[in-house]
C-alpha positions in Angstrom: 6.7 2.3 20.4 6.4 2.5 16.5 4.3 4.5 15.0 3.7 3.9 10.9 1.8 5.3 8.9 -0.2 3.7 6.4 -2.1 5.6 2.9 -3.3 4.1 -0.6 -5.0 5.2 -2.9 -4.6 8.7 -4.3 -5.4 8.9 -7.5 -3.5 12.3 -7.3 -5.2 14.5 -9.7 -6.1 16.5 -12.2 -4.8 14.5 -15.0 -2.2 16.3 -17.7 -3.0 17.0 -21.2 -2.3 14.2 -23.0 -1.3 14.0 -27.2 -4.2 12.7 -29.4 -2.1 9.2 -29.7 -1.7 8.7 -25.8 -5.0 8.3 -25.7 -6.0 5.2 -27.5 -6.8 1.6 -26.1 -7.1 1.4 -22.2 -6.4 5.2 -21.8 -9.1 6.6 -23.4 -11.5 4.5 -21.0 -9.3 5.6 -17.7 -9.4 9.0 -19.0 -13.5 8.7 -19.2 -13.8 6.9 -16.3 -12.0 10.3 -14.3 -14.3 12.9 -16.4 -17.8 11.0 -15.2 -16.8 10.2 -11.9 -13.2 10.3 -10.4 -12.8 13.9 -10.8 -15.3 14.5 -8.6 -15.1 12.4 -6.1 -11.0 13.1 -5.6 -10.0 15.8 -5.3 -6.5 17.5 -3.3 -7.9 19.4 -0.9 -9.6 16.0 1.0 -5.8 14.9 -0.2 -4.5 18.5 1.5 -6.7 17.6 5.1 -5.8 13.7 5.5 -1.7 14.8 4.5 -2.3 17.9 7.4 -3.0 15.4 9.5 -0.9 12.6 9.3 1.7 15.6 9.8 0.0 16.4 12.9 0.2 12.7 14.2 4.1 13.0 13.7 4.4 9.2 12.6 7.6 7.4 13.0 7.4 6.5 9.5 4.6 6.3 6.3 3.8 4.0 3.9 2.0 4.3 0.7 1.0 0.9 -1.2 0.1 2.8 -4.7 -2.0 4.3 -7.0 -0.7 7.3 -7.4 -1.3 7.9 -10.6 -4.3 7.3 -13.1 -3.9 6.1 -16.6 0.5 6.3 -16.7 0.6 9.7 -18.3 4.6 10.1 -17.6 3.6 13.2 -16.4 1.1 11.9 -13.7 4.7 10.1 -12.2 5.8 13.4 -11.9 2.9 14.4 -9.8 3.2 11.2 -7.3 7.2 12.3 -6.9 6.0 15.7 -5.7 3.0 14.1 -3.2 5.2 12.1 -1.6 8.3 15.0 -1.5 5.5 16.9 0.7 5.5 13.9 2.6 8.6 13.1 3.2 12.2 12.0 1.5 13.0 8.4 0.7 14.1 7.8 3.8 10.9 8.0 6.3 8.2 7.5 3.7 8.3 3.6 1.6 6.2 3.1 -1.5 4.7 0.2 -3.6 3.0 0.4 -7.0 -0.3 -0.7 -7.8 -1.9 -1.5 -10.6 -2.7 2.2 -12.4 0.8 3.3 -11.7 1.5 0.6 -14.2 -2.0 0.8 -16.1 -0.6 0.9 -19.3 2.5 -1.4 -20.6 4.8 1.8 -22.3 4.9 3.2 -18.9 4.6 0.3 -16.8 8.4 1.0 -15.6 7.8 5.2 -15.0 7.7 4.6 -11.1 10.1 2.7 -10.1 11.8 5.4 -12.7 10.7 8.0 -10.9 10.2 7.0 -7.5 13.1 4.7 -6.8 14.3 6.8 -3.3 11.1 5.5 -1.8 11.2 1.7 -3.0 14.9 1.1 -2.8 15.8 -1.8 0.4 18.4 -1.1 2.2 22.0 -1.1 1.1 20.4 -0.8 -2.5 22.4 2.1 -4.6 21.2 3.2 -8.3 18.7 1.4 -10.8 15.5 -0.2 -9.1 13.6 -0.8 -12.4 15.0 -4.6 -12.3 11.8 -7.1 -11.0 14.3 -8.1 -9.4 13.5 -5.2 -7.0 11.0 -7.1 -5.3 10.5 -7.6 -2.2 12.6 -5.2 -0.7 13.4 -4.4 2.5 13.7 -1.3 4.8 14.1 -2.1 8.8 13.3 1.2 10.8 13.5 0.6 14.8 12.7 -3.5 14.7 10.5 -3.2 12.1 11.0 -4.5 8.3 9.1 -3.0 5.5 9.1 -5.7 2.9 7.7 -4.0 -0.1 6.1 -6.7 -2.6 4.9 -5.5 -6.4 1.3 -6.6 -7.8 1.9 -3.9 -10.6 1.5 -5.4 -13.8 -0.3 -4.2 -17.4 -3.5 -5.6 -17.9 -6.4 -5.4 -20.7 -9.0 -3.1 -21.0 -11.4 -4.0 -17.8 -8.9 -5.6 -16.2 -7.6 -4.4 -13.2 -5.9 -7.4 -11.6 -2.3 -8.1 -10.0 0.0 -10.3 -10.1 2.9 -11.3 -7.1 5.0 -14.1 -10.2 6.4 -17.3 -9.0 9.9 -15.6 -8.5 9.1 -12.7 -6.3 7.0 -15.3 -3.9 10.1 -17.6 -3.7 12.3 -14.3 -3.1 9.5 -12.8 -1.0 9.2 -16.7 1.5 13.0 -16.4 2.0 13.7 -12.4 3.1 10.4 -13.6 5.6 11.9 -16.5 7.2 15.6 -14.2 7.0 13.9 -11.1 9.0 11.6 -13.7 11.5 15.7 -15.0 12.5 16.4 -11.6 13.0 13.2 -10.7 16.1 11.6 -8.5 13.5 8.1 -7.0 13.2 7.5 -7.8 9.6 5.2 -5.6 7.5 4.1 -6.7 4.4 3.8 -3.9 1.6 0.6 -5.0 -1.3 -1.5 -3.0 -3.3 -3.9 -5.8 -4.0 -5.0 -7.9 -0.9 -4.3 -11.5 -0.8 -7.5 -12.3 0.5 -11.9 -10.8 0.8 -14.0 -10.7 -1.7 -13.8 -8.7 -5.2 -15.0 -9.3 -8.3 -12.6 -11.0 -10.9 -11.4 -8.6 -12.8 -10.1 -6.7 -9.5 -8.3 -9.6 -7.9 -4.6 -11.1 -7.4 -4.5 -14.0 -10.1 -2.1 -15.9 -7.6 -4.0 -15.0 -4.1 -3.5 -19.0 -2.6 -0.2 -19.0 -3.6 0.5 -15.8 -1.9 -1.1 -16.7 0.8 0.8 -19.7 1.0 3.9 -18.2 1.5 2.7 -16.5 4.4 0.5 -19.2 6.0 4.5 -21.1 5.4 6.9 -18.5 6.4 4.4 -16.2 8.4 4.4 -11.9 9.1 2.8 -9.8 11.7 1.1 -7.7 9.2 0.0 -7.1 5.9 -1.3 -3.8 4.6 -2.8 -3.3 1.5 -5.1 -1.1 -0.3 -7.3 -1.1 -4.0 -10.5 -1.8 -3.3 -10.9 1.9 -1.5 -12.4 0.5 1.7 -11.5 -0.6 5.2 -10.8 -4.2 6.0 -9.3 -6.1 8.9 -9.1 -10.2 8.2 -7.0 -12.6 10.0 -5.0 -15.1 7.4 -3.4 -18.6 9.3 0.5 -18.2 9.8 3.2 -21.2 11.4 2.7 -22.4 14.7 -1.0 -21.4 14.5 -0.1 -17.8 14.5 -3.0 -14.9 12.9 -1.4 -12.8 10.2 -4.2 -9.2 10.7 -4.6 -8.2 6.7 -5.5 -4.3 6.9 -6.9 -2.5 3.7 -7.2 1.1 4.3 -9.7 3.3 2.0 -8.6 5.5 -0.5 -6.5 9.0 -0.1 -8.4 10.9 -1.5 -12.2 9.9 -1.1 -14.3 12.7 0.8 -16.6 12.2 3.6 -19.6 11.7 1.0 -17.8 8.8 -0.8 -19.7 5.7 -2.3 -17.6 3.1 -1.5 -16.8 4.3 2.4 -15.0 7.8 3.4 -11.1 8.7 2.6 -8.6 8.0 5.6 -5.6 6.7 6.9 -4.5 4.2 8.9 -2.3 4.9 12.4 -0.2 1.5 13.9 1.6 1.5 17.2 4.3 -1.5 17.5 5.3 -2.2 20.6 8.0 -4.7 21.7 7.4 -6.1 24.8 10.2 -7.9 26.4 10.2 -11.4 27.8 7.9 -12.9 25.6 8.3 -15.4 23.3 5.7 -13.2 20.8 6.7 -9.6 22.2 4.3 -7.7 19.7 1.7 -4.9 20.5 0.3 -3.5 17.4 -2.7 -1.4 17.3 -4.1 0.2 14.5 -6.1 3.8 14.6 -8.2 4.5 11.6 -8.0 8.4 10.7 -10.5 10.2 8.5 -13.7 11.2 7.5 -16.8 9.8 8.8 -19.7 9.5 6.0 -21.3 13.4 6.0 -18.3 14.7 8.9 -15.8 16.5 6.8 -13.6 16.6 10.1 -10.6 14.1 9.9 -10.3 12.6 13.4 -10.0 8.6 14.7 -12.9 6.7 14.0 -11.5 3.2 15.5 -9.0 1.3 16.9 -8.4 -1.8 17.2 -5.8 -4.0 18.8 -4.3 -6.9 16.5 -2.2 -8.5 17.9 -0.8 -9.0 22.0 2.0 -10.8 23.3 1.8 -14.5 23.9 3.4 -15.1 27.3 5.5 -17.9 27.9 3.5 -21.0 28.6 
């Protein structure tokens, strides 16, 4: 059995000091948003409790689906790197960037520049700052982690994402190859490719991404962005259903107005002899509203083996 932990949207604080010139445009709005709201909702004590719980569960691997930083200040990416190191090394933790990690154009590449060891595919050496670095693939004990980037710089008041045609084409090819290998394909993406949300937060090419998944398949899609827990099913090839699961913010406390903070554990097990040989169970761990104890909050079977005939 392979155990995968998934966390997202840590929005690490506090904000570092910034020069006046760095606070022009969108960043000024982001700093105001942090000071008025997020610094009170998100705190390191919450994160420390959840990190300790993850380590107590001893997963085989940890997946992080973006938004480690807030307004794209250069020093924030070093804070993000230190956080990732607290979770584990690059071989044991996989990251994809979120919209806050590409908050402004001038530092949009800093997540790749600083976190490259955590978002480099198997067998890839050197620079991962090129657009063609995505999607990347990491194979771990029968599971393939497929890292997709939706991180693009956007205008003020916008938090949209985009995969883009070139990355979608590469993703289709990657998914086909991993299916031939018989691996359990986990697509990691920050913006959910389904669900209802305001237009300024949507995945711009979500329909095209869903078409790729419907045609080429995946066994699981994990995401973040909305700071809530969500489970939806998308159609896949041959009448299969693909679970799409969004985790809540990793920095939210038990009284957060969106959803109490937490993370997900996936237990992925291969059952020999079945045409579809995978059982995947999701355990949601974290806070319950008004309860600061980190514990199991729900358990759900997402996929079951399908027998012959």
